[in-house]
Backbone bond lengths (Angstrom), bond angles and torsions (degrees), N, CA, C in turn:
res aa  C-N    CA-C-N  psi(-1)  N-CA   C-N-CA  omega(-1)  CA-C   N-CA-C  phi
1 Q - - - 1.415 - - 1.594 111.86 -
2 K 1.312 113.55 133.01 1.451 116.38 -175.37 1.573 108.97 -79.57
3 A 1.386 109.71 155.13 1.466 115.60 -174.35 1.530 113.31 -56.25
4 G 1.315 118.30 -41.47 1.435 120.94 -175.35 1.559 115.44 -79.25
5 E 1.358 121.68 -5.19 1.402 125.41 176.33 1.483 114.42 -69.81
6 A 1.287 119.99 -22.65 1.426 120.05 -177.64 1.513 112.01 -103.00
7 G 1.310 114.67 29.96 1.522 120.22 173.32 1.550 110.48 97.29
8 G 1.235 117.83 14.61 1.450 122.07 174.82 1.508 112.03 98.11
9 L 1.324 115.98 177.29 1.543 125.10 -179.54 1.514 107.56 -80.14
10 P 1.353 114.37 154.98 1.469 114.59 170.53 1.576 111.84 -67.87
11 P 1.378 114.42 154.75 1.470 114.05 -174.15 1.497 107.79 -70.10
12 V 1.399 116.85 149.80 1.515 123.97 168.66 1.487 108.50 -94.85
13 H 1.328 112.65 127.30 1.403 126.72 174.93 1.543 110.60 -93.72
14 L 1.345 118.22 99.96 1.364 118.21 -171.65 1.537 113.51 -97.97
15 Q 1.371 117.05 128.29 1.483 120.28 179.67 1.545 104.23 -140.51
16 T 1.339 120.28 123.71 1.368 121.38 -177.58 1.487 111.36 -121.34
17 V 1.314 113.67 145.90 1.426 125.70 178.11 1.525 109.65 -120.55
18 C 1.365 116.04 147.32 1.405 119.01 -171.45 1.581 105.71 49.70
19 S 1.288 121.07 50.57 1.352 132.65 -167.96 1.496 120.39 -59.82
20 G 1.423 112.68 -31.43 1.514 117.73 -175.52 1.512 110.56 54.00
21 T 1.342 114.76 -119.04 1.538 118.86 -177.44 1.529 104.28 -98.44
22 D 1.236 127.13 15.47 1.390 128.29 179.95 1.466 113.97 53.75
23 A 1.409 117.29 45.12 1.476 122.02 -178.23 1.496 112.09 -54.86
24 P 1.332 122.66 -37.29 1.514 119.45 176.15 1.528 111.69 -53.80
25 A 1.299 116.05 -42.47 1.514 117.85 -178.23 1.576 108.68 -65.55
26 I 1.301 116.37 -37.90 1.414 115.62 178.53 1.557 112.36 -70.04
27 A 1.204 118.03 -43.22 1.521 122.87 177.65 1.539 110.03 -62.54
28 L 1.295 118.15 -37.45 1.447 119.11 -179.80 1.551 110.81 -73.12
29 S 1.293 117.30 -33.72 1.450 120.35 173.84 1.485 113.10 -64.06
30 I 1.386 115.99 -40.24 1.533 116.87 179.06 1.501 108.13 -71.47
31 A 1.389 120.11 -35.09 1.456 121.73 -179.96 1.454 109.37 -68.64
32 S 1.297 122.31 -38.34 1.482 124.09 -179.44 1.484 110.13 -67.23
33 K 1.388 120.84 -34.26 1.507 121.67 178.83 1.452 106.50 -71.75
34 A 1.363 121.23 -41.06 1.417 121.80 -177.12 1.529 110.85 -68.53
35 L 1.307 115.81 -35.60 1.537 117.15 179.21 1.561 108.05 -72.43
36 A 1.321 118.27 -35.44 1.481 121.02 178.91 1.605 111.01 -64.20
37 A 1.358 115.93 -31.49 1.417 117.91 175.26 1.493 113.19 -66.90
38 E 1.343 115.27 -19.70 1.538 123.49 -179.80 1.538 108.33 -98.51
39 G 1.319 116.06 1.77 1.495 119.84 178.91 1.610 113.86 82.77
40 V 1.335 113.85 18.27 1.457 119.63 175.75 1.556 111.28 -107.18
41 H 1.273 115.91 123.24 1.390 119.41 -178.28 1.586 110.33 -93.31
42 L 1.420 112.71 126.52 1.412 119.14 178.58 1.508 108.02 -127.14
43 Q 1.254 120.34 105.75 1.472 122.58 176.67 1.568 112.59 -85.35
44 V 1.291 116.81 129.64 1.420 122.15 -178.28 1.533 105.11 -117.17
45 R 1.346 115.37 125.55 1.351 121.75 179.09 1.573 106.50 -113.42
46 H 1.348 113.33 107.33 1.464 118.24 -177.85 1.509 103.98 -90.18
47 E 1.354 111.66 104.17 1.482 117.75 -169.24 1.487 115.14 -90.81
48 M 1.321 118.14 -29.16 1.460 119.59 -179.14 1.475 108.44 -172.25
49 S 1.404 117.93 160.08 1.483 125.13 171.19 1.574 104.06 -136.09
50 C 1.280 109.10 160.11 1.508 116.39 175.89 1.569 106.64 -138.43
51 E 1.289 114.96 116.93 1.505 117.71 -178.69 1.585 104.36 -144.61
52 K 1.345 110.72 136.91 1.460 119.03 -178.49 1.457 111.98 -85.73
53 E 1.364 121.83 -35.40 1.519 122.58 -176.83 1.602 109.95 -76.20
54 P 1.330 113.42 122.55 1.456 118.93 179.08 1.526 118.51 -53.82
55 F 1.402 116.00 -39.33 1.411 114.02 178.49 1.521 113.39 -70.01
56 K 1.290 118.50 -24.60 1.441 121.90 178.15 1.564 110.31 -80.55
57 Q 1.353 113.44 -32.65 1.499 117.06 174.72 1.552 107.47 -63.59
58 A 1.320 120.87 -40.90 1.453 126.64 -177.49 1.580 106.19 -65.81
59 Y 1.303 117.46 -39.90 1.435 121.68 -179.48 1.532 110.09 -62.02
60 I 1.435 113.48 -49.44 1.510 119.54 176.06 1.518 110.78 -57.78
61 A 1.286 118.66 -47.95 1.506 121.36 -174.80 1.519 109.69 -66.52
62 R 1.347 117.90 -35.60 1.483 119.56 177.50 1.573 115.04 -70.40
63 N 1.409 113.21 -38.42 1.383 119.72 -177.78 1.557 120.72 -90.11
64 F 1.387 110.18 -14.74 1.483 115.36 -178.68 1.571 102.59 -135.53
65 P 1.274 120.51 72.05 1.425 122.79 177.41 1.467 115.92 -55.05
66 G 1.312 121.50 137.84 1.466 122.02 177.28 1.558 112.40 87.39
67 V 1.318 120.88 -6.74 1.411 122.91 179.42 1.481 109.45 -89.89
68 P 1.273 120.93 120.53 1.467 122.89 178.36 1.472 110.01 -59.27
69 V 1.331 120.56 133.39 1.474 129.11 174.25 1.461 111.59 -116.77
70 F 1.305 114.27 114.69 1.495 119.48 179.28 1.605 105.83 -91.59
71 S 1.322 113.38 149.95 1.465 113.20 -177.05 1.535 114.32 -100.61
72 D 1.332 117.35 -8.75 1.545 118.55 179.40 1.464 107.14 -149.22
73 V 1.310 112.98 138.15 1.426 119.90 -176.98 1.555 112.94 -71.13
74 V 1.397 113.87 -27.29 1.439 117.62 174.27 1.533 110.21 -69.00
75 E 1.362 115.89 -39.65 1.472 117.18 179.63 1.533 110.69 -63.24
76 L 1.322 112.65 -40.62 1.476 121.59 177.39 1.523 108.87 -58.68
77 A 1.295 117.44 -52.11 1.494 123.06 179.30 1.579 109.97 -54.48
78 E 1.312 112.00 -48.85 1.594 116.39 -175.96 1.559 108.74 -62.13
79 R 1.393 118.25 -40.52 1.493 119.34 178.28 1.541 109.58 -63.60
80 A 1.349 115.40 -37.77 1.507 116.77 -174.66 1.553 108.79 -70.23
81 A 1.361 112.89 -29.52 1.529 119.76 -173.38 1.654 107.91 -77.57
82 A 1.327 112.96 -26.98 1.410 117.67 -173.36 1.517 114.31 -72.13
């Protein structure tokens, strides 16, 4: 049985740390489009990124609107623990 025959694949919940240019989000977007061309639905939920470098934060914000960008992994851990 093909993956798409049972209603599609389960969604991917993407969260990146030390994100850089968020290459995993770009790769998953390309993979999702390729799978869609074959009739397989892959939903990618880019939930958050964490990046310390301001110019990379700006890149993420510009290219992935609406995705929360955290600036410090320690801050992110503290929020998660609260």
